[in-house]
gemmi code that builds the backbone of each chain (N, CA, C; Angstrom):
import gemmi

chains = {
    "A": [
        ("UNK", (118.996, 260.108, 115.626), (119.331, 258.784, 115.056), (118.436, 257.715, 115.695)),
        ("UNK", (117.655, 257.008, 114.890), (116.738, 256.015, 115.471), (117.366, 254.611, 115.495)),
        ("UNK", (116.586, 253.662, 116.018), (117.096, 252.289, 116.167), (117.519, 251.679, 114.826)),
        ("UNK", (116.710, 251.960, 113.806), (116.995, 251.380, 112.481), (118.339, 251.878, 111.952)),
        ("UNK", (118.572, 253.199, 112.130), (119.840, 253.764, 111.651), (121.027, 253.193, 112.424)),
        ("UNK", (120.828, 253.046, 113.750), (121.905, 252.456, 114.556), (122.183, 251.026, 114.106)),
        ("UNK", (121.097, 250.297, 113.834), (121.253, 248.914, 113.378), (122.052, 248.859, 112.063)),
        ("UNK", (121.696, 249.741, 111.145), (122.407, 249.781, 109.858), (123.884, 250.087, 110.064)),
        ("UNK", (124.144, 251.086, 110.921), (125.534, 251.467, 111.191), (126.341, 250.306, 111.761)),
        ("UNK", (125.727, 249.615, 112.721), (126.437, 248.518, 113.374), (126.662, 247.350, 112.410)),
        ("UNK", (125.655, 247.077, 111.600), (125.808, 245.986, 110.626), (126.937, 246.304, 109.651)),
        ("UNK", (127.010, 247.565, 109.252), (128.028, 247.953, 108.270), (129.429, 247.935, 108.850)),
        ("UNK", (129.541, 248.336, 110.113), (130.888, 248.558, 110.642), (131.438, 247.412, 111.486)),
        ("UNK", (130.571, 246.589, 112.077), (131.086, 245.529, 112.955), (131.121, 244.155, 112.294)),
        ("UNK", (130.505, 244.028, 111.136), (130.538, 242.724, 110.452), (131.932, 242.456, 109.909)),
        ("UNK", (132.381, 241.209, 110.009), (133.661, 240.910, 109.353), (133.503, 240.995, 107.839)),
        ("UNK", (134.550, 241.414, 107.168), (134.516, 241.440, 105.702), (134.537, 239.996, 105.206)),
        ("UNK", (134.040, 239.746, 103.988), (134.053, 238.357, 103.471), (135.440, 237.719, 103.520)),
        ("UNK", (136.469, 238.518, 103.217), (137.837, 237.963, 103.251), (138.220, 237.583, 104.679)),
        ("UNK", (137.791, 238.421, 105.636), (138.086, 238.112, 107.041), (137.360, 236.844, 107.477)),
        ("UNK", (136.092, 236.726, 107.047), (135.307, 235.543, 107.427), (135.981, 234.276, 106.925)),
        ("UNK", (136.432, 234.358, 105.681), (137.053, 233.153, 105.112), (138.398, 232.876, 105.786)),
        ("UNK", (139.149, 233.944, 106.113), (140.433, 233.753, 106.800), (140.210, 233.164, 108.197)),
        ("UNK", (139.180, 233.668, 108.864), (138.871, 233.170, 110.218), (138.553, 231.681, 110.186)),
        ("UNK", (137.761, 231.315, 109.186), (137.352, 229.917, 109.054), (138.563, 229.015, 108.774)),
        ("UNK", (139.419, 229.483, 107.879), (140.608, 228.678, 107.551), (141.510, 228.526, 108.774)),
        ("UNK", (141.704, 229.626, 109.489), (142.564, 229.567, 110.685), (141.998, 228.599, 111.708)),
        ("UNK", (140.680, 228.661, 111.890), (140.065, 227.778, 112.880), (140.203, 226.321, 112.457)),
        ("UNK", (139.986, 226.059, 111.168), (140.101, 224.675, 110.684), (141.520, 224.153, 110.866)),
        ("UNK", (142.504, 225.021, 110.615), (143.908, 224.616, 110.799), (144.178, 224.327, 112.279)),
        ("UNK", (143.660, 225.188, 113.140), (143.888, 225.000, 114.581), (143.220, 223.716, 115.069)),
        ("UNK", (142.015, 223.441, 114.550), (141.302, 222.223, 114.933), (142.073, 220.984, 114.454)),
        ("UNK", (142.586, 221.064, 113.223), (143.354, 219.928, 112.684), (144.581, 219.663, 113.551)),
        ("UNK", (145.237, 220.748, 113.974), (146.433, 220.608, 114.816), (146.056, 219.962, 116.155)),
        ("UNK", (144.942, 220.414, 116.719), (144.502, 219.843, 117.998), (144.159, 218.364, 117.850)),
        ("UNK", (143.545, 218.030, 116.701), (143.168, 216.636, 116.453), (144.409, 215.745, 116.412)),
        ("UNK", (145.456, 216.264, 115.744), (146.710, 215.491, 115.662), (147.276, 215.291, 117.068)),
        ("UNK", (147.291, 216.381, 117.858), (147.816, 216.281, 119.224), (147.005, 215.270, 120.034)),
        ("UNK", (145.676, 215.323, 119.833), (144.793, 214.410, 120.570), (145.076, 212.945, 120.186)),
        ("UNK", (145.250, 212.736, 118.874), (145.544, 211.378, 118.391), (146.865, 210.878, 118.958)),
        ("UNK", (147.862, 211.780, 118.993), (149.174, 211.414, 119.547), (149.043, 211.035, 121.018)),
        ("UNK", (148.264, 211.836, 121.727), (148.075, 211.565, 123.159), (147.411, 210.204, 123.347)),
        ("UNK", (146.395, 209.906, 122.500), (145.719, 208.595, 122.570), (146.720, 207.470, 122.317)),
        ("UNK", (147.568, 207.687, 121.278), (148.538, 206.664, 120.904), (149.472, 206.373, 122.072)),
        ("UNK", (150.034, 207.437, 122.684), (150.997, 207.228, 123.765), (150.323, 206.621, 124.993)),
        ("UNK", (149.066, 206.994, 125.219), (148.337, 206.407, 126.341), (148.162, 204.902, 126.112)),
        ("UNK", (147.764, 204.561, 124.868), (147.563, 203.146, 124.548), (148.880, 202.373, 124.649)),
        ("UNK", (149.952, 202.992, 124.172), (151.266, 202.359, 124.209), (151.715, 202.118, 125.662)),
        ("UNK", (151.482, 203.153, 126.500), (151.838, 203.025, 127.919), (151.038, 201.892, 128.564)),
        ("UNK", (149.742, 201.874, 128.260), (148.888, 200.822, 128.818), (149.383, 199.431, 128.394)),
        ("UNK", (149.805, 199.357, 127.135), (150.304, 198.086, 126.610), (151.552, 197.640, 127.382)),
        ("UNK", (152.464, 198.608, 127.595), (153.701, 198.287, 128.318), (153.396, 197.854, 129.752)),
        ("UNK", (152.497, 198.606, 130.396), (152.137, 198.280, 131.784), (151.510, 196.888, 131.833)),
        ("UNK", (150.614, 196.633, 130.865), (149.951, 195.322, 130.807), (150.961, 194.208, 130.587)),
        ("UNK", (151.888, 194.462, 129.665), (152.917, 193.457, 129.378), (153.768, 193.215, 130.624)),
        ("UNK", (154.105, 194.304, 131.293), (154.897, 194.210, 132.521), (154.187, 193.371, 133.565)),
        ("UNK", (152.886, 193.633, 133.677), (152.099, 192.870, 134.662), (152.054, 191.391, 134.298)),
        ("UNK", (151.917, 191.116, 133.000), (151.863, 189.722, 132.546), (153.180, 189.011, 132.854)),
        ("UNK", (154.293, 189.705, 132.552), (155.614, 189.119, 132.826), (155.749, 188.855, 134.318)),
        ("UNK", (155.281, 189.840, 135.113), (155.331, 189.682, 136.572), (154.535, 188.477, 137.022)),
        ("UNK", (153.338, 188.340, 136.447), (152.474, 187.215, 136.837), (153.107, 185.881, 136.449)),
        ("UNK", (153.674, 185.832, 135.216), (154.315, 184.592, 134.758), (155.485, 184.219, 135.662)),
        ("UNK", (156.232, 185.250, 136.066), (157.388, 184.975, 136.922), (156.925, 184.471, 138.293)),
        ("UNK", (155.785, 185.028, 138.778), (155.250, 184.542, 140.054), (154.799, 183.078, 139.945)),
        ("UNK", (154.159, 182.780, 138.813), (153.701, 181.387, 138.602), (154.908, 180.438, 138.566)),
        ("UNK", (155.958, 180.879, 137.842), (157.165, 180.035, 137.710), (157.807, 179.801, 139.074)),
        ("UNK", (157.892, 180.885, 139.864), (158.495, 180.749, 141.199), (157.672, 179.786, 142.056)),
        ("UNK", (156.351, 179.982, 141.993), (155.443, 179.116, 142.770), (155.614, 177.657, 142.365)),
        ("UNK", (155.683, 177.474, 141.050), (155.834, 176.107, 140.511), (157.135, 175.476, 141.006)),
        ("UNK", (158.215, 176.221, 140.974), (159.529, 175.725, 141.406), (159.482, 175.333, 142.889)),
        ("UNK", (158.905, 176.252, 143.710), (158.832, 175.976, 145.155), (158.028, 174.702, 145.407)),
        ("UNK", (156.907, 174.614, 144.654), (156.051, 173.448, 144.833), (156.793, 172.158, 144.440)),
        ("UNK", (157.512, 172.213, 143.327), (158.259, 171.045, 142.858), (159.317, 170.625, 143.882)),
        ("UNK", (160.007, 171.656, 144.404), (161.029, 171.372, 145.407), (160.401, 170.719, 146.646)),
        ("UNK", (159.232, 171.225, 147.013), (158.514, 170.676, 148.176), (158.148, 169.221, 147.948)),
        ("UNK", (157.627, 168.927, 146.743), (157.228, 167.555, 146.398), (158.450, 166.634, 146.432)),
        ("UNK", (159.583, 167.143, 145.882), (160.837, 166.396, 145.862), (161.266, 166.034, 147.292)),
        ("UNK", (161.154, 167.066, 148.156), (161.549, 166.904, 149.558), (160.707, 165.833, 150.230)),
        ("UNK", (159.410, 165.867, 149.938), (158.474, 164.897, 150.521), (158.846, 163.474, 150.082)),
        ("UNK", (159.209, 163.339, 148.790), (159.536, 162.031, 148.230), (160.776, 161.452, 148.923)),
        ("UNK", (161.765, 162.297, 149.116), (163.022, 161.819, 149.705), (162.852, 161.454, 151.173)),
        ("UNK", (161.934, 162.143, 151.862), (161.734, 161.806, 153.273), (160.747, 160.641, 153.309)),
    ],
    "B": [
        ("UNK", (135.967, 219.670, 111.060), (134.833, 220.362, 111.685), (133.554, 219.561, 111.433)),
        ("UNK", (132.881, 219.155, 112.501), (131.679, 218.367, 112.284), (130.538, 219.275, 111.807)),
        ("UNK", (129.496, 218.653, 111.302), (128.386, 219.441, 110.770), (127.701, 220.246, 111.875)),
        ("UNK", (127.559, 219.629, 113.056), (126.903, 220.318, 114.178), (127.735, 221.512, 114.615)),
        ("UNK", (129.042, 221.321, 114.708), (129.889, 222.445, 115.104), (129.884, 223.524, 114.030)),
        ("UNK", (129.842, 223.116, 112.798), (129.800, 224.062, 111.688), (128.568, 224.961, 111.787)),
        ("UNK", (127.429, 224.368, 112.103), (126.195, 225.165, 112.265), (126.342, 226.148, 113.416)),
        ("UNK", (126.890, 225.641, 114.516), (127.120, 226.478, 115.692), (128.038, 227.646, 115.321)),
        ("UNK", (129.113, 227.332, 114.615), (130.092, 228.346, 114.202), (129.414, 229.412, 113.342)),
        ("UNK", (128.643, 228.951, 112.357), (127.966, 229.893, 111.459), (127.002, 230.805, 112.215)),
        ("UNK", (126.368, 230.245, 113.259), (125.372, 231.020, 114.001), (126.008, 232.122, 114.828)),
        ("UNK", (127.218, 231.889, 115.304), (127.762, 232.810, 116.302), (129.034, 233.552, 115.915)),
        ("UNK", (129.691, 233.155, 114.839), (131.005, 233.756, 114.577), (130.926, 235.278, 114.391)),
        ("UNK", (129.864, 235.729, 113.736), (129.748, 237.173, 113.496), (129.495, 237.938, 114.784)),
        ("UNK", (128.682, 237.349, 115.656), (128.416, 237.996, 116.946), (129.702, 238.085, 117.780)),
        ("UNK", (130.457, 236.993, 117.801), (131.701, 236.984, 118.587), (132.673, 238.021, 118.021)),
        ("UNK", (132.783, 238.048, 116.701), (133.702, 239.011, 116.080), (133.261, 240.446, 116.367)),
        ("UNK", (131.967, 240.708, 116.209), (131.461, 242.078, 116.428), (131.688, 242.512, 117.880)),
        ("UNK", (131.451, 241.589, 118.808), (131.652, 241.921, 120.227), (133.135, 242.186, 120.496)),
        ("UNK", (133.982, 241.345, 119.918), (135.427, 241.533, 120.106), (135.873, 242.861, 119.495)),
        ("UNK", (135.342, 243.169, 118.326), (135.738, 244.406, 117.651), (135.258, 245.637, 118.415)),
        ("UNK", (134.113, 245.490, 119.064), (133.549, 246.645, 119.775), (134.413, 247.053, 120.973)),
        ("UNK", (135.291, 246.158, 121.400), (136.104, 246.474, 122.590), (137.199, 247.478, 122.301)),
        ("UNK", (137.836, 247.389, 121.129), (138.885, 248.384, 120.872), (138.980, 248.781, 119.400)),
        ("UNK", (138.105, 248.213, 118.592), (138.052, 248.635, 117.187), (139.197, 248.154, 116.324)),
        ("UNK", (140.007, 247.229, 116.847), (141.159, 246.766, 116.067), (140.847, 245.400, 115.444)),
        ("UNK", (140.688, 245.338, 114.110), (140.255, 244.090, 113.474), (141.153, 242.883, 113.754)),
        ("UNK", (142.487, 243.062, 113.724), (143.334, 241.869, 113.896), (143.223, 241.330, 115.330)),
        ("UNK", (143.043, 242.228, 116.299), (142.852, 241.768, 117.685), (141.521, 241.030, 117.799)),
        ("UNK", (140.500, 241.560, 117.120), (139.180, 240.913, 117.144), (139.235, 239.535, 116.491)),
        ("UNK", (140.014, 239.419, 115.425), (140.152, 238.119, 114.750), (140.804, 237.096, 115.678)),
        ("UNK", (141.878, 237.523, 116.359), (142.569, 236.600, 117.274), (141.627, 236.120, 118.380)),
        ("UNK", (140.874, 237.067, 118.931), (139.973, 236.703, 120.032), (138.840, 235.790, 119.544)),
        ("UNK", (138.353, 236.076, 118.343), (137.277, 235.247, 117.774), (137.777, 233.825, 117.554)),
        ("UNK", (138.973, 233.744, 116.982), (139.570, 232.427, 116.706), (139.715, 231.613, 117.997)),
        ("UNK", (140.255, 232.243, 119.034), (140.509, 231.523, 120.277), (139.183, 231.153, 120.970)),
        ("UNK", (138.210, 232.051, 120.913), (136.905, 231.761, 121.524), (136.258, 230.555, 120.849)),
        ("UNK", (136.314, 230.544, 119.512), (135.691, 229.450, 118.773), (136.453, 228.133, 118.971)),
        ("UNK", (137.756, 228.243, 119.125), (138.551, 227.029, 119.360), (138.175, 226.420, 120.722)),
        ("UNK", (137.981, 227.285, 121.698), (137.567, 226.783, 123.021), (136.164, 226.173, 122.966)),
        ("UNK", (135.313, 226.784, 122.141), (133.966, 226.226, 121.979), (134.071, 224.823, 121.373)),
        ("UNK", (134.968, 224.675, 120.428), (135.156, 223.358, 119.791), (135.659, 222.336, 120.812)),
        ("UNK", (136.633, 222.796, 121.662), (137.167, 221.875, 122.674), (136.075, 221.421, 123.645)),
        ("UNK", (135.178, 222.336, 123.994), (134.150, 221.990, 124.975), (132.799, 221.740, 124.339)),
        ("UNK", (132.825, 221.370, 123.053), (131.560, 221.327, 122.311), (130.577, 220.278, 122.824)),
        ("UNK", (131.096, 219.224, 123.441), (130.176, 218.201, 123.965), (129.210, 218.820, 124.973)),
        ("UNK", (129.723, 219.747, 125.787), (128.866, 220.421, 126.764), (128.107, 221.586, 126.107)),
        ("UNK", (128.837, 222.389, 125.342), (128.255, 223.620, 124.786), (127.069, 223.326, 123.867)),
        ("UNK", (127.158, 222.249, 123.113), (126.090, 221.972, 122.145), (124.760, 221.627, 122.812)),
        ("UNK", (124.822, 221.214, 124.082), (123.578, 220.868, 124.770), (122.917, 222.061, 125.464)),
        ("UNK", (123.571, 223.219, 125.405), (123.009, 224.407, 126.059), (121.926, 225.036, 125.178)),
        ("UNK", (121.038, 225.795, 125.834), (120.037, 226.558, 125.086), (120.745, 227.717, 124.382)),
        ("UNK", (120.126, 228.286, 123.326), (120.807, 229.363, 122.589), (121.285, 230.514, 123.481)),
        ("UNK", (120.450, 230.940, 124.425), (120.869, 232.060, 125.289), (122.093, 231.666, 126.111)),
        ("UNK", (122.105, 230.428, 126.573), (123.242, 229.951, 127.373), (124.489, 229.794, 126.503)),
        ("UNK", (124.279, 229.410, 125.247), (125.429, 229.315, 124.329), (126.034, 230.698, 124.098)),
        ("UNK", (125.160, 231.679, 123.893), (125.658, 233.057, 123.715), (126.395, 233.506, 124.962)),
        ("UNK", (125.787, 233.214, 126.130), (126.411, 233.618, 127.399), (127.780, 232.960, 127.542)),
        ("UNK", (127.850, 231.683, 127.185), (129.127, 230.943, 127.285), (130.185, 231.605, 126.403)),
        ("UNK", (129.795, 231.914, 125.176), (130.752, 232.521, 124.242), (131.209, 233.899, 124.726)),
        ("UNK", (130.250, 234.704, 125.207), (130.616, 236.057, 125.635), (131.490, 236.028, 126.885)),
        ("UNK", (131.207, 235.085, 127.789), (132.046, 234.964, 128.989), (133.457, 234.526, 128.604)),
        ("UNK", (133.543, 233.555, 127.702), (134.855, 233.098, 127.236), (135.613, 234.244, 126.579)),
        ("UNK", (134.917, 234.981, 125.743), (135.536, 236.124, 125.058), (136.025, 237.163, 126.071)),
        ("UNK", (135.196, 237.428, 127.073), (135.566, 238.394, 128.126), (136.859, 237.954, 128.817)),
        ("UNK", (136.914, 236.683, 129.204), (138.104, 236.167, 129.898), (139.343, 236.237, 129.007)),
        ("UNK", (139.158, 235.874, 127.743), (140.294, 235.915, 126.815), (140.776, 237.343, 126.601)),
        ("UNK", (139.833, 238.279, 126.589), (140.216, 239.682, 126.401), (141.062, 240.158, 127.574)),
        ("UNK", (140.641, 239.784, 128.775), (141.407, 240.173, 129.969), (142.830, 239.614, 129.860)),
        ("UNK", (142.949, 238.345, 129.473), (144.277, 237.731, 129.311), (145.082, 238.455, 128.237)),
        ("UNK", (144.423, 238.753, 127.127), (145.123, 239.396, 126.010), (145.622, 240.780, 126.409)),
        ("UNK", (144.805, 241.503, 127.138), (145.201, 242.850, 127.565), (146.438, 242.758, 128.454)),
        ("UNK", (146.486, 241.728, 129.303), (147.648, 241.549, 130.193), (148.904, 241.219, 129.399)),
        ("UNK", (148.737, 240.352, 128.374), (149.919, 239.846, 127.665), (150.446, 240.773, 126.577)),
        ("UNK", (149.500, 241.418, 125.873), (149.919, 242.185, 124.699), (150.619, 243.477, 125.087)),
        ("UNK", (151.289, 244.054, 124.077), (151.888, 245.370, 124.290), (150.757, 246.364, 124.548)),
        ("UNK", (150.969, 247.277, 125.482), (149.884, 248.184, 125.852), (149.349, 249.010, 124.684)),
        ("UNK", (150.235, 249.379, 123.735), (149.751, 250.272, 122.671), (148.699, 249.623, 121.783)),
        ("UNK", (148.724, 248.245, 121.732), (147.736, 247.583, 120.886), (146.321, 247.770, 121.457)),
        ("UNK", (146.258, 247.966, 122.760), (144.945, 248.037, 123.402), (144.567, 249.446, 123.834)),
        ("UNK", (145.362, 250.394, 123.370), (145.017, 251.770, 123.726), (143.666, 252.136, 123.137)),
        ("UNK", (142.962, 252.977, 123.860), (141.665, 253.398, 123.348), (141.887, 254.388, 122.206)),
        ("UNK", (140.802, 254.893, 121.725), (140.878, 255.795, 120.584), (141.142, 257.237, 121.010)),
        ("UNK", (141.546, 257.430, 122.306), (141.736, 258.783, 122.795), (142.823, 259.534, 122.023)),
        ("UNK", (143.802, 258.758, 121.519), (144.893, 259.429, 120.822), (144.495, 259.833, 119.398)),
        ("UNK", (143.365, 259.337, 118.945), (142.916, 259.659, 117.581), (142.190, 261.010, 117.577)),
        ("UNK", (142.074, 261.633, 116.409), (141.293, 262.871, 116.347), (139.875, 262.628, 116.862)),
        ("UNK", (139.262, 263.652, 117.430), (137.962, 263.500, 118.086), (136.905, 262.915, 117.141)),
        ("UNK", (136.848, 263.441, 115.936), (135.884, 262.917, 114.951), (136.656, 262.725, 113.667)),
        ("UNK", (136.490, 261.561, 113.039), (137.321, 261.308, 111.884), (137.093, 262.316, 110.765)),
        ("UNK", (135.820, 262.553, 110.454), (135.577, 263.464, 109.344), (134.236, 264.173, 109.468)),
        ("UNK", (133.570, 263.957, 110.612), (132.287, 264.626, 110.811), (131.294, 264.295, 109.721)),
        ("UNK", (130.968, 263.018, 109.614), (130.074, 262.614, 108.535), (130.885, 262.456, 107.271)),
        ("UNK", (132.001, 261.852, 107.422), (132.979, 261.762, 106.339), (132.513, 260.973, 105.152)),
        ("UNK", (133.437, 260.587, 104.336), (133.019, 260.090, 103.039), (133.365, 258.634, 102.780)),
        ("UNK", (133.996, 257.941, 103.720), (134.294, 256.557, 103.406), (134.007, 255.632, 104.587)),
        ("UNK", (134.035, 254.347, 104.257), (133.666, 253.345, 105.246), (134.660, 253.286, 106.406)),
        ("UNK", (135.940, 253.542, 106.108), (136.919, 253.465, 107.200), (136.687, 254.571, 108.221)),
        ("UNK", (136.250, 255.748, 107.760), (135.937, 256.822, 108.705), (134.748, 256.429, 109.566)),
        ("UNK", (133.766, 255.815, 108.918), (132.583, 255.381, 109.656), (132.957, 254.327, 110.699)),
        ("UNK", (133.772, 253.363, 110.281), (134.222, 252.321, 111.222), (134.943, 252.948, 112.405)),
        ("UNK", (135.785, 253.908, 112.109), (136.566, 254.567, 113.155), (135.640, 255.281, 114.139)),
        ("UNK", (134.661, 256.002, 113.607), (133.755, 256.749, 114.492), (132.899, 255.809, 115.336)),
        ("UNK", (132.434, 254.703, 114.727), (131.633, 253.741, 115.499), (132.499, 253.117, 116.593)),
        ("UNK", (133.733, 252.768, 116.226), (134.639, 252.167, 117.215), (134.877, 253.128, 118.363)),
        ("UNK", (135.114, 254.394, 118.030), (135.372, 255.381, 119.080), (134.150, 255.584, 119.967)),
        ("UNK", (132.982, 255.612, 119.337), (131.746, 255.785, 120.125), (131.559, 254.593, 121.063)),
        ("UNK", (131.872, 253.396, 120.568), (131.691, 252.188, 121.393), (132.686, 252.121, 122.547)),
        ("UNK", (133.911, 252.518, 122.273), (134.922, 252.403, 123.341), (134.638, 253.376, 124.481)),
        ("UNK", (133.785, 254.353, 124.236), (133.429, 255.278, 125.322), (132.358, 254.696, 126.247)),
        ("UNK", (131.722, 253.601, 125.806), (130.717, 252.953, 126.664), (131.424, 252.002, 127.623)),
        ("UNK", (130.735, 251.668, 128.721), (131.389, 250.686, 129.596), (131.211, 249.286, 129.002)),
        ("UNK", (132.083, 248.333, 129.398), (132.104, 247.031, 128.702), (130.753, 246.322, 128.644)),
        ("UNK", (129.997, 246.384, 129.736), (128.702, 245.704, 129.735), (127.741, 246.387, 128.760)),
        ("UNK", (127.777, 247.717, 128.743), (126.925, 248.449, 127.800), (127.283, 248.111, 126.357)),
        ("UNK", (128.570, 247.942, 126.111), (128.987, 247.573, 124.745), (128.369, 246.248, 124.337)),
        ("UNK", (128.389, 245.286, 125.263), (127.811, 243.973, 124.929), (126.317, 244.107, 124.657)),
        ("UNK", (125.646, 244.909, 125.503), (124.196, 245.091, 125.324), (123.913, 245.714, 123.952)),
        ("UNK", (124.689, 246.728, 123.624), (124.481, 247.439, 122.357), (124.738, 246.512, 121.154)),
        ("UNK", (125.786, 245.709, 121.241), (126.083, 244.795, 120.130), (124.978, 243.747, 120.003)),
        ("UNK", (124.527, 243.227, 121.145), (123.459, 242.218, 121.087), (122.173, 242.817, 120.518)),
        ("UNK", (121.932, 244.093, 120.844), (120.699, 244.724, 120.360), (120.809, 245.141, 118.885)),
        ("UNK", (121.840, 245.914, 118.586), (121.890, 246.533, 117.259), (122.637, 245.700, 116.215)),
        ("UNK", (123.453, 244.791, 116.666), (124.136, 243.942, 115.677), (123.435, 242.595, 115.555)),
        ("UNK", (123.209, 241.949, 116.731), (122.604, 240.612, 116.685), (121.077, 240.686, 116.629)),
        ("UNK", (120.533, 241.890, 116.793), (119.089, 242.107, 116.687), (118.293, 241.294, 117.717)),
        ("UNK", (118.800, 241.212, 118.930), (118.086, 240.491, 119.988), (117.149, 241.448, 120.705)),
        ("UNK", (116.074, 240.890, 121.259), (115.136, 241.709, 122.029), (115.687, 241.913, 123.443)),
        ("UNK", (115.082, 242.843, 124.178), (115.558, 243.093, 125.557), (115.462, 241.837, 126.435)),
        ("UNK", (114.346, 241.071, 126.370), (114.310, 239.840, 127.181), (115.428, 238.857, 126.807)),
        ("UNK", (115.704, 238.748, 125.519), (116.773, 237.827, 125.082), (118.148, 238.302, 125.586)),
        ("UNK", (118.349, 239.613, 125.548), (119.628, 240.158, 126.046), (119.740, 239.913, 127.548)),
        ("UNK", (118.613, 240.141, 128.244), (118.597, 239.907, 129.693), (118.933, 238.464, 130.024)),
        ("UNK", (118.376, 237.551, 129.247), (118.630, 236.128, 129.466), (120.103, 235.793, 129.198)),
        ("UNK", (120.628, 236.383, 128.141), (122.028, 236.113, 127.779), (122.996, 236.654, 128.828)),
        ("UNK", (122.695, 237.859, 129.328), (123.639, 238.499, 130.256), (123.216, 238.343, 131.720)),
        ("UNK", (122.196, 237.535, 131.951), (121.687, 237.288, 133.311), (121.384, 238.596, 134.038)),
        ("UNK", (120.548, 239.403, 133.431), (120.131, 240.643, 134.103), (118.659, 240.914, 133.788)),
        ("UNK", (117.985, 241.651, 134.673), (116.561, 241.904, 134.434), (116.339, 242.700, 133.146)),
        ("UNK", (115.201, 242.430, 132.531), (114.884, 243.107, 131.270), (114.835, 244.628, 131.466)),
        ("UNK", (114.329, 245.044, 132.660), (114.220, 246.486, 132.915), (115.604, 247.152, 132.917)),
        ("UNK", (116.599, 246.430, 133.431), (117.969, 246.978, 133.444), (118.490, 247.101, 132.014)),
        ("UNK", (118.186, 246.085, 131.218), (118.619, 246.125, 129.811), (118.012, 247.349, 129.126)),
        ("UNK", (116.717, 247.547, 129.332), (116.025, 248.673, 128.673), (116.622, 250.018, 129.106)),
        ("UNK", (116.868, 250.127, 130.428), (117.399, 251.393, 130.952), (118.800, 251.662, 130.376)),
        ("UNK", (119.624, 250.630, 130.393), (120.987, 250.799, 129.881), (120.971, 251.114, 128.380)),
        ("UNK", (120.074, 250.431, 127.670), (119.972, 250.670, 126.226), (119.578, 252.113, 125.924)),
        ("UNK", (118.662, 252.633, 126.747), (118.202, 254.006, 126.528), (119.372, 254.991, 126.682)),
        ("UNK", (120.165, 254.781, 127.745), (121.334, 255.654, 127.963), (122.332, 255.534, 126.820)),
        ("UNK", (122.575, 254.277, 126.402), (123.547, 254.056, 125.323), (123.078, 254.702, 124.025)),
        ("UNK", (121.783, 254.576, 123.766), (121.236, 255.104, 122.520), (121.501, 256.612, 122.442)),
        ("UNK", (121.307, 257.289, 123.583), (121.538, 258.744, 123.600), (123.010, 259.063, 123.322)),
        ("UNK", (123.889, 258.308, 123.999), (125.325, 258.571, 123.813), (125.751, 258.299, 122.366)),
        ("UNK", (125.250, 257.179, 121.836), (125.638, 256.813, 120.460), (125.070, 257.808, 119.452)),
        ("UNK", (123.816, 258.216, 119.691), (123.193, 259.154, 118.753), (123.978, 260.454, 118.709)),
        ("UNK", (124.457, 260.892, 119.876), (125.238, 262.134, 119.910), (126.569, 261.929, 119.186)),
        ("UNK", (127.234, 260.819, 119.529), (128.569, 260.587, 118.950), (128.509, 260.358, 117.443)),
        ("UNK", (127.410, 259.760, 116.992), (127.345, 259.384, 115.575), (126.388, 260.266, 114.766)),
        ("UNK", (125.988, 261.361, 115.367), (125.019, 262.238, 114.691), (125.441, 262.625, 113.273)),
        ("UNK", (126.728, 262.909, 113.040), (127.097, 263.309, 111.670), (126.823, 262.236, 110.619)),
        ("UNK", (126.643, 261.000, 111.073), (126.428, 259.922, 110.104), (124.962, 259.618, 109.864)),
        ("UNK", (124.085, 260.346, 110.532), (122.644, 260.064, 110.334), (122.173, 260.751, 109.048)),
        ("UNK", (120.916, 260.749, 108.845), (120.287, 261.369, 107.653), (120.756, 260.748, 106.350)),
        ("UNK", (120.885, 259.418, 106.394), (121.092, 258.706, 105.135), (122.482, 258.752, 104.551)),
        ("UNK", (123.437, 259.406, 105.291), (124.779, 259.494, 104.716), (125.440, 258.140, 104.590)),
        ("UNK", (125.090, 257.221, 105.542), (125.736, 255.907, 105.505), (125.330, 255.134, 104.263)),
        ("UNK", (124.114, 255.370, 103.817), (123.657, 254.644, 102.630), (124.458, 255.054, 101.396)),
        ("UNK", (124.745, 256.379, 101.334), (125.539, 256.841, 100.196), (126.917, 256.186, 100.221)),
        ("UNK", (127.493, 256.133, 101.465), (128.827, 255.590, 101.596), (128.884, 254.115, 101.261)),
        ("UNK", (127.776, 253.458, 101.555), (127.729, 252.020, 101.327), (127.724, 251.684, 99.855)),
        ("UNK", (127.094, 252.538, 99.074), (126.981, 252.272, 97.654), (128.263, 252.649, 97.015)),
    ],
}
model = gemmi.Model(1)
for chain_id, residues in chains.items():
    chain = gemmi.Chain(chain_id)
    for i, (resn, *xyz) in enumerate(residues, 1):
        res = gemmi.Residue()
        res.name, res.seqid = resn, gemmi.SeqId(i, " ")
        for name, pos in zip(("N", "CA", "C"), xyz):
            atom = gemmi.Atom()
            atom.name, atom.element = name, gemmi.Element(name[0])
            atom.pos, atom.b_iso = gemmi.Position(*pos), 0.0
            res.add_atom(atom)
        chain.add_residue(res)
    model.add_chain(chain)
structure = gemmi.Structure()
structure.add_model(model)
structure.setup_entities()
């Protein structure tokens, strides 16, 4: 058996059948679509979390400004009375 | 599926399937392994697409090897049994494609895993010895020596199918 015959044998027996090729492609496309959805969901939740954290930080900053303002006002009031 | 990944898929899907099939001759197991290998390629495509062709082949074969090891661990043992339980020769130059597939599968499973990859790269993917050496990171002389041994074993195991019988079966 020479190289050419071995090549023919391998091509005939190890190649996927056309139906298998098409099934493989469909399965892969479905799996990729599923992964894409999962990826999009992960992006969405990450963005949502970032938004909440950012909002939390903003509220924190506003509350710090308000506290500072109150203390300052009280200080000014105290100065006026003395 | 992007166009670039589609080209990559078209270039390698048959090689991945043939290599997977050569391990135990079971088409549905080969399909599962091919699917998972290609899915991993898609996940890591940003890196994989920048590799040279030999490195891309090496990446795919290494991924396939690792997945096979995992699959063998997880699956029921009977799915991965070798062809030892089957009759020694399906039909001795039999008359249909399934007999031929069975005999080729049995001949391949008798080779060691690295030899199987070399044989598939040579006789299925039609790569030269230097290309196989580059893909499997081994000297060309080792590839040639291993190929010579494999050729003898395969010729003996598949002798009943020589002399043009496969052509008749194909038609």
